[in-house]
C-alpha positions, 0 to 999 in steps of 0.5 A: 445295420448297414453302413451309411452311404457317403454319396452316389458315384456314376462309373462310365466305362465300356470294360466290365472288368474295370466296372467290377474293380471300381465298384468294389473300390467304391462300395467298400468305401461306403459309396452308392454306385451307378454304372453306364457302359457308354456315353449315351447311357451315361447322359441318360442316367444323369438326366434320370438320377443325378449322381454326386460324382462321375468317374468317366473313361476317356476311350469308349465306343460311340461318343468318347469321354471328352464329348460326354464331358462336354455335354454334361458341362453344357447342361445346366442340370449337370454342369456342377457335377464333378467329373474325374477322367480315367485314362491310360493316356499319358499325353499332357495335351489330352489331359489339358483338353479334359480340363478345358472341357470342364473336368475337375480331375483325372486318375491314371490307369492302372487304377489304384484303390486308395487314389480313386477313393481319395480323389472321389472323396475330395471332389465330393466334399468340395462339391457339397461345400460348393452347394452349401455356399450356394445355398447360403448365398441364396438365403442371404439374397432372399434375406436382403430382398426381404429387407429391401421390401420392408425398407420400400414399404417404410419409405412408401409409407413415409412419403404418403401416410406419414406426410399427411399427418405432418402436413396437418400438424403444420397447418394446425400450428399455423392456425394456432398462431392465427387464433391464439390472441383471439378465442381460447376455445378455438385454440383448444380445438386446434390443439386437439387436432394437433394431438390426434394427428401426432398420435396417428403418426406415432401409432403408424410408426409403432405398427411398422416397426412391430410388423418388421419384428414379426416378419423376422424370427421372433421368439414367442413368450408363451404363458398359461392364460385363462381363456375367459379372463383373456377375452373379458380383459380385452373386451373391457379394453375397448369399452371407452369406444363402445360407450361413446358409440352406444354399441352393444357387445354380446359374448358367447363363450364355452360352458367351461373355462380353458387354459391356453398357452399363448404369448399374452402380449401378442394375442392381446394385439390380435383380439384388440385389433379385431375388436377395435375394427369392429367398433370403428366400422359399426354405426352408433347403436350397432352390435358387436359379438365375440364368440369362442369355441373349443374343438379338440386342441384348437380354439376358434374365436371370431368377432362379428359386427353390424357395420359397413361390411366389405365388398367381395373384391376386397376380401382376398386383399384384407390381410395384405400390408397397407391395404385399405378398402377404398370406399368413401365410408371406409376411408372416412375411418382412420387406419394404417392398413397394417393392423390385419397384417399384424393379426395374421403374422401373430396368429400364424406364429402361433400355428393358427390361421385367420379368415373373414366373412363379410357382406356389404351393408350387413356386417363382417366376421373376422376370426382365427383358429389357434392351437390351445398349446401346451405348457412345454411349448417353446 
């Protein structure tokens, strides 16, 4: 088994014996070596395959080492590659000039193996540490940008969707004060409105916080579930809504039950959201159908309704946070625009994907594909 390469070093020197000696030094220390015999070919080599360190001779025909270094440091693609000058010049002015051009170090000829390897190793280590710091800074910046977007979404929602329920609550309270001495029935109706709006605001806040958690690196708490029981329990959950609207629910399940390994609480959110939406947007006396199919190691589940349907232009945006179909009929149904975003996040966390098929005035089908999972799945 060959020795692991520690990095790539480009040697630029017009004297073959120097190249041979340096190759022996560096290859013996575990480095991969590239060579160039003049400044022009060195610049071309860097453009083609960037090395980790450049060992650059100062005195060369054509463009010399100083000009080669200047061009390397002027190019954004190569400016961060460490350059170590090799020179027989003892004049301090020349050394300072090299540093002014951006070189990181120099070694003096005649070259000593230990010194060359030590300087290359030191600057390669510093270069990699710098790259790691830059990567961490980028990750940190992306993280804070993500937090800023979440904050902006929360503030945007607070200034609109949360303000409207609060306004309704305040108006209702004024109404209670006005009617309290008079008719008891009117008071109860006002209190019902107050409770509905307060519940709406509470649910919106819960969804916002839940979505923020889902967008972070949450750990799924997977457990074994009966597919039959899981579906039937969640269908039962929406029965009060179903009964109120006299909606018929049909199910089409696999011939045999299957054991799946999911996060029960999260997947309950998925199916309950899809079922609740289907019921909300289906008129009285309509039909909602729930089907499940197992193919290989995947489960296909879909919820179909005979409801309003969705305009084709809106379909690509349905799983976007806060998006709602802006028609009079759709806006008449209460909602936050967060439910489908939560569905998408949960399904994707389980390694699945979501889809929708809809025809305006006919109905919609929302579905997802998700792996069955295994008992050892973390």
